[in-house]
Backbone as numpy.savetxt, mean C-alpha at the origin, in Angstrom:
# Nx Ny Nz CAx CAy CAz Cx Cy Cz
26.77 -2.34 1.25 25.72 -1.06 1.22 26.30 0.44 1.22
26.40 1.04 0.57 27.22 2.36 0.41 26.98 3.22 1.75
27.56 4.19 1.86 26.97 5.11 3.02 25.81 5.98 2.87
25.30 5.69 3.92 23.89 5.83 4.00 23.95 7.74 3.46
22.73 8.08 2.67 22.58 9.45 2.73 22.42 10.16 3.96
22.89 11.43 4.08 23.11 12.36 5.51 21.47 12.53 5.80
20.71 12.38 5.42 18.95 12.18 5.66 18.44 11.01 5.65
18.57 10.22 5.06 18.08 8.81 5.20 17.62 8.14 6.39
18.33 8.55 7.28 17.95 8.33 9.04 16.82 8.74 8.79
16.43 10.17 8.95 15.07 10.85 9.10 13.87 10.27 7.88
14.17 9.97 6.85 13.39 9.53 5.99 12.85 8.04 6.45
13.94 6.97 6.98 13.56 5.98 7.49 12.57 5.98 8.60
12.77 6.96 9.34 12.13 7.13 10.54 10.62 7.33 10.60
10.75 8.51 9.44 9.15 8.90 9.32 8.07 7.73 8.19
8.93 7.07 7.70 8.16 5.66 6.88 7.63 5.21 8.25
8.36 4.46 8.77 8.00 3.37 9.68 7.17 4.20 10.98
7.11 5.20 11.35 6.27 5.99 12.10 4.88 6.24 11.15
4.57 6.50 9.72 3.57 6.36 9.03 3.40 8.11 9.41
4.38 8.80 9.07 4.42 10.05 8.94 5.57 11.14 7.42
5.39 9.95 6.82 6.54 10.06 5.65 5.38 10.82 4.60
5.96 11.92 3.81 5.38 12.38 2.98 5.47 11.38 1.43
4.56 11.62 0.47 4.77 10.85 -1.03 6.20 10.78 -1.30
6.59 11.94 -1.32 8.16 12.39 -1.99 8.96 11.48 -1.56
9.17 11.30 0.29 9.98 10.63 1.06 9.49 9.15 0.92
8.33 8.59 0.83 8.33 7.33 0.86 8.84 6.86 -0.84
8.42 7.73 -1.88 9.41 6.96 -3.17 10.83 7.24 -3.15
11.49 8.19 -2.47 12.79 8.65 -2.34 13.63 7.06 -1.63
12.66 6.62 -0.33 12.64 5.35 0.31 12.76 4.15 -0.27
11.73 4.19 -1.56 11.94 3.00 -2.47 12.86 3.13 -3.35
13.10 3.95 -3.80 14.33 3.83 -4.91 15.51 3.39 -4.32
16.09 4.14 -3.17 16.87 3.92 -2.21 17.30 1.99 -1.97
16.01 2.03 -1.72 15.48 0.25 -1.39 16.19 -0.68 -2.04
15.58 0.05 -3.58 15.89 -1.18 -4.90 17.00 -0.90 -5.22
18.17 0.18 -4.97 19.21 0.50 -5.47 20.11 -0.87 -5.22
20.07 -1.62 -4.11 20.92 -2.99 -3.54 20.13 -3.92 -2.48
20.48 -4.69 -3.01 20.10 -5.71 -1.51 20.21 -5.39 -0.08
21.73 -5.23 0.15 22.28 -4.38 1.36 21.03 -3.36 1.67
20.90 -2.33 1.05 19.86 -1.29 1.51 18.60 -2.14 1.90
18.11 -2.83 1.17 16.68 -3.29 1.73 17.01 -4.09 2.82
17.91 -5.13 3.06 18.27 -5.91 4.15 18.44 -4.94 5.23
18.96 -3.73 5.06 19.27 -2.70 6.16 17.62 -2.46 6.75
16.59 -2.00 5.40 15.84 -1.75 5.70 14.98 -2.49 6.82
15.23 -3.33 6.53 14.07 -4.62 6.71 14.40 -5.03 8.22
15.66 -5.03 8.43 16.35 -4.79 9.66 15.75 -4.20 10.92
15.52 -2.91 10.66 15.12 -1.80 11.47 13.47 -1.75 11.47
13.08 -2.16 10.36 11.76 -2.29 9.90 11.08 -3.21 11.12
12.05 -4.53 11.45 11.62 -5.71 12.26 11.71 -5.45 13.78
12.80 -4.82 13.94 13.08 -4.10 15.11 11.68 -2.91 15.90
11.66 -2.31 14.62 10.42 -1.06 15.00 8.99 -1.78 15.37
8.59 -2.75 14.52 7.72 -3.56 14.89 7.62 -4.49 16.23
8.55 -4.79 16.71 8.79 -5.77 17.82 8.74 -4.67 19.02
9.46 -3.37 18.54 9.06 -2.33 20.16 7.63 -2.01 20.01
7.27 -2.10 18.77 5.97 -1.21 18.66 4.61 -2.24 19.59
4.94 -3.95 19.09 3.86 -4.89 19.58 4.13 -5.28 20.96
4.96 -5.09 21.86 5.37 -5.40 22.97 4.54 -5.31 24.01
4.26 -6.18 25.15 3.03 -5.93 25.92 3.38 -4.64 26.88
2.44 -4.03 26.94 2.75 -2.54 27.68 1.13 -2.10 27.44
0.65 -1.42 28.65 -0.16 -0.44 28.42 -0.21 0.50 27.85
-0.97 0.86 26.64 -0.68 1.75 25.78 -1.11 3.15 26.13
-0.30 4.20 26.32 -0.58 5.23 26.53 0.85 6.35 26.28
0.31 7.76 25.51 1.50 8.40 24.82 2.26 8.84 26.02
3.77 7.95 25.99 4.61 8.19 27.15 5.92 7.90 26.20
6.52 9.04 25.80 7.66 8.69 24.83 8.68 8.20 25.64
9.23 8.71 27.22 9.90 8.06 28.05 10.34 6.57 28.03
9.01 6.10 28.05 8.52 4.85 28.22 8.88 3.85 26.57
8.26 4.60 25.89 8.77 4.08 24.08 10.11 4.29 24.15
11.10 4.83 24.22 12.31 4.86 23.82 13.14 3.81 24.99
12.74 3.65 26.61 13.24 2.96 26.90 12.83 1.64 26.73
11.63 1.59 26.20 11.43 -0.02 25.32 12.41 -0.44 24.53
12.62 0.56 23.28 13.37 0.42 22.60 14.57 -0.12 22.64
15.09 0.77 23.61 16.48 0.31 24.26 16.65 -0.87 24.52
15.58 -1.77 25.04 15.88 -2.96 25.43 15.59 -4.07 24.13
14.96 -3.22 23.17 14.74 -4.27 22.16 15.91 -4.23 21.18
16.70 -3.12 20.97 17.96 -2.69 20.71 19.20 -3.86 21.18
18.96 -3.89 22.66 19.99 -5.07 23.44 19.82 -6.47 22.79
18.23 -6.76 22.60 18.34 -8.14 22.46 18.87 -7.79 20.85
19.04 -7.22 19.88 18.89 -7.77 18.42 20.83 -7.05 18.44
21.50 -7.43 19.10 23.23 -7.23 19.21 23.44 -7.96 18.27
23.16 -9.30 17.91 23.70 -10.09 16.85 23.61 -9.84 15.59
22.43 -8.62 15.20 22.53 -8.85 14.10 23.64 -7.46 13.37
24.10 -8.34 12.22 25.53 -7.70 11.55 25.02 -6.81 10.59
25.18 -5.48 10.72 25.11 -4.56 9.75 26.06 -3.98 9.48
26.71 -3.70 8.21 28.05 -3.20 7.88 28.35 -1.65 7.72
29.22 -0.77 7.82 29.31 0.46 7.68 28.64 1.43 8.76
28.36 1.26 10.14 27.63 1.62 10.98 27.84 2.74 11.76
28.92 3.57 11.25 29.07 4.85 11.84 28.13 5.78 12.79
26.86 5.48 11.87 25.81 6.28 12.02 24.80 5.51 13.06
25.19 4.79 13.49 24.37 3.61 14.23 23.49 4.49 15.31
24.40 5.30 16.08 23.64 6.36 17.43 22.51 6.88 16.93
22.82 7.68 16.05 21.77 8.79 14.84 20.32 7.96 14.50
20.93 6.75 14.01 19.43 5.81 13.32 18.48 5.53 14.41
19.37 5.26 15.64 18.45 4.53 16.36 17.49 5.61 17.33
18.22 7.31 17.57 17.43 8.22 18.03 16.48 8.26 17.08
16.80 8.50 15.62 15.85 8.67 14.83 14.39 7.16 15.13
14.64 6.32 15.13 13.87 5.63 15.31 13.00 5.43 16.68
13.84 5.92 17.77 12.85 6.15 18.78 11.60 7.10 18.42
12.07 8.13 17.97 11.69 9.27 17.48 10.12 8.79 16.95
10.33 7.63 16.06 9.64 7.38 15.28 8.57 6.43 16.27
9.12 5.88 17.10 8.09 5.07 18.36 7.26 5.86 18.93
8.18 7.06 19.26 7.03 8.37 20.17 5.90 8.63 19.22
6.28 9.05 17.72 5.23 9.29 16.67 4.18 8.29 16.56
4.54 7.00 16.71 3.50 6.18 16.55 2.65 6.16 17.54
3.22 5.93 18.72 2.14 6.30 20.07 1.34 7.33 20.01
1.85 8.44 19.36 1.32 9.93 19.36 0.02 9.59 18.07
0.13 9.00 17.05 -0.79 8.62 16.20 -1.97 7.91 16.90
-1.61 6.82 17.93 -2.38 5.82 18.45 -3.37 6.96 19.72
-2.71 7.83 20.08 -3.03 8.68 21.03 -4.27 9.74 20.58
-3.85 10.22 19.40 -4.89 11.13 18.67 -5.85 10.27 17.98
-5.48 9.01 17.59 -6.99 8.92 17.39 -7.93 8.10 18.69
-7.52 7.82 19.62 -8.59 7.52 20.69 -7.52 8.37 22.27
-8.49 9.27 22.72 -7.62 10.17 23.65 -8.38 9.99 24.85
-7.96 9.61 25.69 -6.77 8.54 25.66 -7.12 7.19 25.54
-6.39 6.28 25.23 -6.33 4.62 24.85 -6.54 4.23 25.98
-7.19 3.27 26.99 -7.41 2.50 27.75 -7.69 1.06 27.63
-7.39 0.86 25.89 -7.14 -0.85 25.92 -5.60 -1.65 25.98
-5.29 -2.21 26.11 -4.14 -3.10 26.20 -3.93 -3.55 24.97
-4.98 -3.75 24.20 -4.40 -4.03 22.22 -3.89 -3.23 21.82
-2.41 -3.64 21.07 -1.94 -2.50 20.55 -2.26 -2.58 18.80
-1.72 -1.29 18.77 -1.72 -0.93 17.40 -1.04 -1.90 16.46
-1.68 -1.88 15.26 -0.88 -2.57 14.24 -0.44 -1.99 13.20
0.95 -1.61 12.60 0.95 -0.77 11.45 1.56 -1.94 10.47
1.28 -1.45 9.22 1.45 -2.41 7.64 2.06 -1.29 6.53
3.59 -1.51 6.21 3.76 -0.82 5.26 3.96 -1.44 4.39
4.07 -0.93 2.58 4.20 -1.39 1.44 5.13 -0.70 0.90
6.11 -1.07 0.45 7.11 -0.40 -0.46 6.92 -0.49 -2.00
7.80 -1.43 -2.31 7.90 -1.70 -4.01 7.16 -2.95 -4.43
6.69 -3.21 -3.33 5.70 -4.39 -3.74 4.52 -4.85 -2.50
3.62 -4.99 -2.87 2.12 -5.58 -2.24 2.46 -6.55 -1.08
1.81 -6.10 0.01 1.80 -7.14 0.80 0.82 -7.26 1.74
0.30 -8.75 2.55 -0.33 -9.01 2.95 -0.49 -9.56 4.52
-1.64 -8.99 5.11 -1.34 -9.56 6.79 -2.68 -9.47 7.02
-2.77 -9.64 8.34 -3.90 -10.34 9.25 -4.10 -9.25 10.53
-5.05 -8.71 10.70 -5.31 -7.46 11.16 -5.66 -8.25 13.03
-5.23 -7.54 13.89 -5.54 -8.33 15.24 -7.52 -8.72 15.43
-8.18 -8.25 14.73 -9.21 -8.64 14.60 -9.86 -9.72 13.89
-8.89 -10.36 13.11 -9.19 -11.56 11.90 -9.61 -10.65 11.12
-9.82 -9.66 10.39 -9.82 -9.13 9.14 -8.50 -9.22 8.59
-8.32 -9.23 7.33 -7.28 -9.11 6.34 -7.21 -7.64 5.43
-6.10 -7.44 5.12 -5.54 -6.01 4.68 -4.60 -6.61 3.42
-5.05 -6.36 2.04 -3.90 -6.52 1.15 -3.51 -5.17 0.81
-2.13 -4.90 0.92 -2.19 -3.30 0.62 -1.06 -3.14 -0.85
-1.58 -2.31 -1.68 -0.91 -2.39 -3.35 0.46 -1.46 -2.48
1.56 -1.24 -3.74 2.90 -0.81 -3.19 2.80 0.67 -2.55
3.65 1.30 -1.83 3.03 2.56 -1.66 2.48 2.83 -0.72
1.96 1.90 0.34 0.71 2.34 0.95 1.15 1.48 2.26
0.26 2.44 3.01 -0.05 2.09 4.87 -0.77 2.39 5.30
-0.90 1.52 6.47 -2.08 1.37 7.50 -1.88 1.51 8.79
-2.54 2.14 9.67 -2.54 1.61 10.77 -3.85 1.23 11.60
-3.77 -0.04 12.01 -4.97 -0.23 13.20 -5.00 -0.25 14.36
-6.47 -0.23 14.86 -6.29 -0.46 16.45 -7.67 -0.16 16.70
-8.07 -0.61 17.83 -9.65 -1.02 18.23 -9.99 0.39 19.63
-10.93 0.41 19.44 -11.43 2.00 20.21 -12.02 1.46 21.03
-11.64 1.40 22.61 -12.70 0.91 23.42 -14.00 1.91 24.16
-14.09 3.12 23.58 -14.56 3.72 23.90 -16.15 3.79 22.69
-15.68 3.62 21.68 -16.84 3.61 20.84 -17.03 2.36 20.43
-16.12 1.33 20.81 -16.24 -0.26 20.57 -16.41 -0.77 18.79
-15.12 0.34 18.22 -14.84 0.28 17.06 -13.74 -0.05 16.17
-13.76 -0.74 15.26 -12.07 -1.07 14.96 -11.76 0.22 13.87
-11.21 0.58 13.99 -10.37 1.68 13.24 -9.06 1.65 12.08
-9.08 1.77 11.46 -8.10 1.80 10.64 -7.69 3.37 9.73
-6.61 4.25 9.67 -5.80 5.09 8.98 -5.14 4.56 8.01
-5.81 4.80 6.37 -4.69 4.20 5.49 -4.52 5.22 4.43
-3.36 5.66 3.73 -2.63 5.79 2.81 -2.19 5.27 1.83
-3.03 5.63 0.66 -2.40 4.39 -0.40 -3.75 3.25 -0.92
-3.64 2.13 -1.19 -4.67 1.14 -1.98 -4.78 0.03 -1.02
-5.50 -0.19 -0.48 -5.48 -1.78 0.05 -7.06 -2.28 -0.10
-6.91 -3.63 -0.07 -8.46 -4.64 -0.22 -8.44 -5.08 1.03
-9.56 -4.78 1.45 -9.97 -5.65 3.01 -11.14 -6.47 3.06
-11.02 -7.39 3.91 -12.01 -8.64 4.02 -12.16 -8.40 5.48
-13.08 -7.82 5.82 -13.42 -7.92 7.25 -14.27 -8.65 8.06
-13.70 -9.21 8.99 -14.50 -9.82 9.54 -15.59 -9.56 10.35
-16.86 -10.52 10.54 -17.96 -9.89 10.41 -18.24 -9.71 12.10
-18.69 -8.95 12.42 -18.91 -8.49 14.01 -19.89 -7.07 14.39
-21.11 -7.37 14.52 -22.12 -6.12 14.38 -22.14 -5.33 15.51
-21.42 -5.90 16.46 -20.93 -5.11 17.71 -19.94 -4.38 17.67
-18.88 -4.50 16.95 -17.78 -3.64 16.80 -17.77 -3.36 15.12
-18.34 -2.00 14.85 -18.22 -1.43 13.23 -16.87 -1.42 12.80
-16.58 -1.88 11.64 -14.58 -1.66 10.91 -14.93 -0.34 10.56
-14.48 0.88 10.68 -14.19 2.17 10.08 -12.72 2.30 9.68
-12.60 3.12 8.63 -11.46 3.25 7.83 -11.46 4.91 7.59
-10.42 5.61 7.75 -10.23 7.08 7.23 -9.43 6.96 6.61
-9.58 7.75 5.83 -8.18 8.08 4.50 -8.63 9.59 3.89
-7.88 10.28 4.33 -7.74 11.92 4.10 -9.19 12.30 5.00
-10.21 12.77 3.88 -11.63 13.31 4.30 -12.65 12.18 4.21
-12.26 10.98 3.87 -13.49 10.10 3.49 -13.32 9.34 4.52
-14.53 8.41 4.83 -14.92 7.48 5.96 -15.39 6.67 5.17
-15.19 4.98 5.68 -15.99 4.06 5.20 -16.41 2.91 6.13
-17.57 3.15 6.57 -18.10 2.07 7.55 -18.50 0.61 7.28
-18.74 -0.19 7.73 -19.24 -1.69 7.49 -19.46 -2.67 8.84
-19.65 -3.72 8.48 -19.84 -4.30 9.39 -19.06 -5.86 8.82
-19.55 -6.13 8.03 -18.37 -7.42 7.71 -18.62 -7.80 6.08
-17.54 -7.31 5.40 -17.41 -7.12 3.87 -16.16 -7.26 3.07
-16.33 -6.99 1.78 -14.96 -6.78 1.40 -14.83 -5.97 0.10
-13.70 -5.34 0.21 -13.84 -4.16 -0.59 -12.84 -3.40 -0.67
-12.23 -2.50 -1.81 -10.93 -2.21 -2.13 -11.56 -0.86 -2.54
-10.21 -0.05 -1.34 -10.30 1.25 -1.34 -8.85 2.07 -1.88
-9.02 3.09 -2.64 -7.85 3.37 -3.13 -7.71 4.81 -2.93
-6.79 5.53 -2.25 -6.89 6.69 -1.55 -5.25 6.90 -1.18
-5.00 7.33 -2.34 -3.46 8.07 -2.36 -3.34 9.34 -2.18
-2.58 10.40 -1.25 -2.68 11.37 -0.60 -2.56 12.62 -1.75
-1.91 12.10 -2.35 -1.30 12.79 -3.94 -2.34 12.69 -5.01
-3.44 11.80 -4.71 -4.43 11.98 -5.77 -5.41 12.75 -5.61
-6.18 13.33 -6.51 -7.35 14.28 -6.42 -8.80 13.71 -6.09
-8.88 12.06 -6.18 -9.93 11.27 -6.28 -9.63 9.92 -5.22
-10.63 9.95 -4.15 -10.29 8.51 -3.57 -11.58 7.20 -4.36
-11.19 6.44 -4.33 -12.14 5.24 -5.30 -12.55 4.11 -4.22
-13.44 3.52 -4.29 -13.82 2.51 -3.92 -14.94 1.23 -4.56
-14.60 -0.05 -4.63 -15.28 -0.81 -4.72 -15.70 -1.92 -4.18
-16.97 -2.12 -4.00 -17.27 -3.29 -3.05 -17.43 -4.50 -3.81
-17.20 -5.65 -3.26 -16.65 -6.90 -3.68 -18.27 -7.61 -2.97
-18.56 -7.35 -1.68 -19.27 -8.35 -1.00 -19.78 -7.47 0.10
-21.19 -7.68 0.38 -21.52 -6.92 1.76 -22.32 -5.45 1.47
-22.35 -4.73 2.14 -22.58 -3.25 1.99 -21.87 -2.35 2.81
-21.50 -1.04 2.30 -20.47 0.00 3.29 -20.91 1.00 3.15
-20.80 1.97 4.00 -21.16 3.62 3.91 -20.05 4.42 3.21
-20.17 5.37 2.47 -18.81 5.88 1.72 -19.20 7.03 1.89
-18.90 7.76 3.08 -18.98 9.42 3.55 -18.09 10.30 3.76
-18.07 11.36 4.14 -17.40 12.25 4.98 -18.01 12.83 6.50
-17.02 13.56 7.32 -18.25 13.91 8.53 -18.93 14.54 8.14
-18.90 15.45 6.77 -19.53 16.91 6.45 -20.91 16.28 5.60
-20.81 14.98 5.15 -21.75 13.93 4.40 -21.90 13.15 4.20
-23.24 12.45 4.41 -23.83 10.95 4.36 -23.54 10.29 3.59
-22.81 10.71 2.18 -22.10 10.12 1.15 -23.22 9.05 0.76
-22.67 8.10 0.22 -23.24 6.62 -0.60 -23.64 5.44 0.30
-24.56 4.73 0.26 -24.36 3.43 0.70 -23.89 2.41 -0.92
-23.21 1.65 -0.62 -22.82 0.83 -1.65 -22.84 -0.44 -1.43
-23.30 -1.20 -2.51 -23.59 -3.17 -2.13 -22.59 -3.59 -3.04
-22.43 -5.11 -3.31 -21.54 -5.74 -3.85 -21.67 -5.45 -5.43
-20.54 -4.98 -5.75 -20.65 -4.46 -7.52 -20.75 -3.52 -7.72
-20.50 -2.59 -6.96 -20.98 -0.64 -7.03 -19.57 -0.41 -6.62
-19.66 0.82 -7.12 -18.26 1.23 -7.46 -18.52 2.81 -7.22
-17.86 3.86 -6.69 -17.88 5.34 -6.62 -16.54 6.02 -6.45
-16.58 7.61 -6.45 -15.53 7.92 -6.41 -15.78 9.18 -5.66
-14.81 9.75 -4.90 -14.66 11.00 -4.38 -13.79 12.24 -4.73
-14.47 13.07 -4.81 -13.56 14.13 -5.70 -13.05 15.27 -4.28
-12.14 14.99 -3.96 -11.63 16.27 -2.94 -11.63 17.39 -3.13
-11.08 17.92 -4.04 -11.20 19.35 -4.48 -12.53 19.96 -4.45
-13.66 18.95 -5.07 -15.16 19.36 -4.98 -15.91 18.68 -4.02
-15.50 18.22 -3.24 -16.46 17.55 -2.17 -17.36 16.97 -2.79
-17.40 15.98 -3.74 -18.55 15.40 -4.54 -18.66 13.72 -4.57
-19.55 13.66 -4.21 -19.59 11.49 -4.50 -20.28 11.35 -5.89
-19.50 10.35 -6.28 -20.39 9.92 -7.61 -19.92 8.52 -7.99
-21.23 7.87 -8.34 -21.19 6.62 -8.47 -20.59 6.11 -10.02
-20.41 5.12 -9.88 -19.36 4.81 -11.68 -19.80 3.80 -12.11
-20.83 3.77 -13.13 -21.27 2.75 -13.71 -20.43 1.82 -14.48
-19.66 2.52 -15.05 -18.64 1.82 -16.01 -17.92 0.76 -15.19
-17.96 -0.67 -14.98 -17.24 -1.33 -14.64 -15.41 -0.86 -14.59
-14.74 -1.54 -14.24 -13.00 -1.10 -14.41 -12.82 -2.89 -14.04
-12.89 -3.68 -14.98 -12.30 -5.01 -14.80 -10.77 -5.53 -14.42
-10.02 -4.43 -14.54 -8.89 -4.58 -13.83 -8.33 -3.60 -12.34
-9.29 -3.67 -12.16 -9.31 -2.49 -11.00 -8.05 -3.05 -9.23
-8.67 -4.85 -9.67 -7.97 -5.69 -8.64 -6.69 -6.48 -9.49
-6.45 -5.92 -10.27 -5.48 -6.69 -11.00 -4.22 -6.79 -9.97
-3.73 -5.80 -9.32 -2.67 -5.53 -8.58 -2.42 -6.75 -7.46
-3.81 -7.56 -6.90 -4.11 -8.27 -6.01 -4.34 -9.53 -6.69
-4.95 -9.65 -7.48 -5.61 -10.93 -8.22 -4.36 -11.43 -9.55
-3.71 -10.76 -10.16 -2.78 -10.81 -11.47 -3.64 -11.53 -12.64
-4.82 -10.96 -12.57 -5.82 -11.30 -13.47 -5.84 -10.38 -14.19
-6.09 -10.03 -15.69 -6.34 -9.21 -16.66 -7.25 -9.34 -17.14
-8.44 -8.53 -17.76 -9.25 -8.95 -18.95 -9.16 -7.27 -19.80
-8.79 -7.34 -20.80 -8.31 -6.64 -22.05 -9.77 -6.71 -22.85
-10.72 -5.92 -23.25 -11.73 -5.46 -24.41 -11.51 -4.50 -25.38
-10.54 -4.79 -26.48 -10.06 -3.97 -27.53 -9.20 -2.53 -26.69
-8.32 -3.16 -25.93 -8.07 -2.01 -25.35 -6.58 -1.54 -25.88
-6.21 -0.22 -26.12 -5.02 0.04 -26.70 -3.95 -0.57 -25.93
-2.79 -0.71 -26.92 -1.48 -1.52 -26.53 -0.81 -0.71 -25.31
-0.73 0.72 -25.33 -0.29 1.55 -24.39 -0.90 1.45 -23.14
-1.85 1.24 -22.97 -2.85 1.14 -21.90 -2.03 -0.09 -21.21
-2.44 -0.93 -21.94 -2.05 -2.44 -21.62 -0.65 -2.50 -20.94
0.19 -1.84 -21.63 1.89 -1.85 -20.99 1.59 -1.09 -19.67
0.99 -0.34 -19.71 1.54 0.59 -18.46 0.52 -0.16 -17.57
-0.65 -0.98 -17.36 -1.23 -1.44 -16.44 -0.18 -2.63 -15.93
0.59 -3.59 -16.93 1.35 -4.42 -16.38 2.21 -3.85 -15.82
3.14 -2.50 -15.93 4.47 -2.38 -15.44 4.09 -1.63 -14.54
2.83 -0.94 -14.18 2.46 -0.88 -12.63 1.95 -2.19 -11.52
1.54 -2.92 -12.24 1.34 -4.24 -11.31 2.24 -4.91 -11.12
3.13 -5.34 -11.77 4.55 -6.20 -11.69 5.58 -5.44 -11.11
5.53 -3.71 -11.57 6.95 -3.25 -10.94 8.02 -3.62 -12.17
7.35 -3.56 -13.51 8.76 -4.07 -14.45 8.43 -3.02 -15.46
9.41 -2.83 -16.61 9.56 -1.94 -17.65 9.39 -2.68 -19.08
8.28 -2.87 -19.18 7.72 -3.35 -20.75 7.68 -2.13 -21.71
8.54 -2.37 -22.98 8.76 -0.94 -23.53 8.30 -1.36 -24.83
7.01 -0.10 -25.40 6.62 -0.44 -27.08 7.76 0.56 -28.09
8.57 -0.03 -28.89 9.46 0.30 -29.53 9.34 1.33 -30.21
8.10 1.65 -30.82 7.72 2.57 -31.72 6.28 3.15 -31.65
5.90 4.38 -31.58 4.69 4.64 -31.31 3.48 4.35 -32.33
3.73 3.57 -33.41 2.75 3.03 -34.30 2.27 1.62 -33.64
2.66 1.17 -32.67 2.17 0.23 -31.28 1.25 0.77 -30.46
0.99 2.11 -30.66 0.60 2.87 -29.27 -1.06 2.37 -29.38
-1.55 2.44 -30.64 -2.78 2.51 -30.42 -3.35 1.06 -31.11
-2.76 0.41 -31.06 -2.81 -1.31 -31.39 -3.93 -1.68 -30.29
-4.59 -2.57 -30.84 -6.14 -3.04 -29.94 -5.76 -4.54 -29.67
-6.10 -4.53 -28.30 -5.78 -6.03 -27.55 -7.32 -6.52 -26.85
-7.44 -7.62 -27.29 -8.97 -8.37 -26.55 -8.25 -9.37 -26.05
-8.07 -9.63 -24.76 -7.91 -10.94 -24.35 -7.43 -11.20 -22.93
-7.70 -12.50 -22.36 -7.42 -12.15 -20.91 -6.48 -12.84 -20.28
-5.76 -12.54 -19.32 -4.56 -13.04 -18.67 -4.61 -13.34 -17.22
-4.05 -14.66 -16.52 -3.82 -14.90 -15.08 -2.26 -15.55 -15.22
-1.70 -14.40 -14.78 -0.35 -15.05 -14.61 0.68 -14.29 -13.85
1.31 -14.84 -12.97 2.40 -14.02 -11.65 3.52 -13.60 -12.59
3.89 -14.25 -14.12 4.98 -13.85 -14.77 4.93 -12.90 -15.86
5.45 -11.76 -15.78 4.77 -10.31 -16.97 5.62 -10.76 -18.37
6.81 -11.22 -18.11 7.31 -11.82 -19.37 6.43 -12.79 -20.25
5.97 -13.46 -19.42 5.05 -14.91 -20.07 3.75 -13.84 -20.81
3.18 -12.86 -20.09 2.57 -12.28 -20.99 2.83 -11.46 -21.81
3.90 -10.83 -21.90 4.46 -10.01 -22.87 5.07 -10.91 -24.38
5.42 -12.09 -23.68 5.08 -13.09 -24.91 4.51 -13.63 -25.83
2.87 -13.68 -25.11 1.89 -14.04 -25.33 1.40 -12.82 -26.62
1.74 -11.43 -26.10 0.63 -10.56 -26.80 1.64 -10.57 -28.05
3.12 -10.36 -28.12 3.80 -10.47 -29.10 3.73 -11.87 -30.05
3.19 -12.72 -29.87 3.04 -14.19 -30.61 1.57 -13.17 -31.09
0.73 -12.88 -30.21 -0.63 -12.50 -30.93 -0.63 -11.65 -31.71
0.07 -10.45 -31.61 -0.16 -9.15 -32.39 0.86 -9.39 -33.47
1.87 -10.37 -33.49 2.98 -10.97 -34.67 4.03 -9.58 -34.38
4.40 -9.51 -32.68 5.52 -8.60 -32.84 6.24 -9.18 -32.32
7.62 -8.39 -32.16 8.97 -9.13 -31.87 9.05 -8.75 -30.38
9.64 -9.78 -29.16 9.92 -9.32 -27.90 11.69 -9.24 -28.00
12.16 -8.32 -27.43 13.41 -8.42 -27.25 13.90 -8.10 -25.78
14.83 -8.73 -25.01 14.88 -8.58 -23.83 16.28 -7.57 -23.58
16.41 -7.00 -22.79 17.16 -5.54 -23.17 17.93 -5.31 -21.55
18.59 -6.20 -20.47 18.91 -5.66 -19.47 17.57 -6.08 -18.63
16.97 -5.13 -18.16 15.55 -5.56 -17.27 14.24 -4.92 -17.98
14.83 -4.29 -19.69 13.36 -4.31 -19.98 13.09 -5.21 -21.27
11.93 -5.46 -21.51 10.90 -6.10 -22.57 10.58 -5.29 -23.51
11.36 -5.40 -24.76 10.84 -4.39 -25.60 9.90 -4.88 -26.60
8.97 -4.63 -26.95 7.74 -5.13 -27.89 8.04 -4.24 -29.42
8.69 -5.24 -30.23 8.62 -4.09 -31.85 7.94 -4.66 -32.98
7.95 -4.25 -33.97 7.03 -4.66 -34.71 6.44 -3.61 -35.79
6.10 -3.92 -37.18 5.77 -2.75 -37.89 4.44 -2.25 -37.84
3.39 -3.37 -37.26 1.86 -2.68 -36.93 1.53 -4.04 -36.05
-0.09 -4.09 -36.42 -0.52 -4.76 -35.47 -1.33 -5.88 -36.63
-0.70 -6.99 -36.92 -1.36 -7.58 -37.81 -2.40 -8.56 -37.27
-2.50 -8.83 -35.84 -3.56 -9.70 -35.15 -3.91 -9.13 -33.94
-4.96 -8.45 -33.76 -4.97 -7.69 -32.18 -6.12 -8.06 -31.78
-7.05 -8.70 -32.18 -8.21 -9.28 -31.38 -8.35 -10.76 -31.86
């Protein structure tokens, strides 16, 4: 691993605490992707952070306790070997601050929190992650997303703060509603499955319900009630809810790796594959942009999909480093 950038410790601390900006998250993603050593270093810090945040302790907003607890965890992790660590003291001070911020978020969500159940934080960087929440519900996070979950003893509700995109499968419990907060939006349900896309830098928040029923609303507007198969967006700029009648068959592709294209232009096809798989498929010339493709794919390997597209459309697939290049004169067979 190369020398750590001067302020990368601050960025890591913010990301682990859920306080990073989109730009900081993207910068960390790029740094992690630059080498396996960087990734291993980040994962080591993340593991220790999560252990510190999930240890048995009555949850109150006490920064001194958070710091003392983290120091104890660091002692337990002395066997971890990391290279070129002239900045060790600094980074752990930053992570300690991150733990304090983490408990500060909990304090903000429920003031004060009297439950002994610990909050749970999930963070995805360059790849999606899936985990089970303390109540038995599951969350599948798209890349560059994060959430914090906790149980509110005052309102007897399960609360999640989301930045990014996630698919939720909520465990049924009529006595304990499941509430998600994402910017201005709230999503409330009892037990269902739905996808919520709420990246802070985007102007809209989008939801698709696959099972059950949810309320899609804000603190100032009762919003919409949505059932299975229904989709809606909320404009953060205009404060308006809108039902979307036109289905998006690929909205869950990041989770299912299932794609359905119906007379779709090749430029859009490639863009979606690149986004879902975090790869670089390139169209060699603009003549290919508007070629139309009608096909269905279910595949974990984007290279195989690219090969099938090339064969279907009489194109040539060229592998150049990490790029997959589709080249050809036109679209001999696109449907």
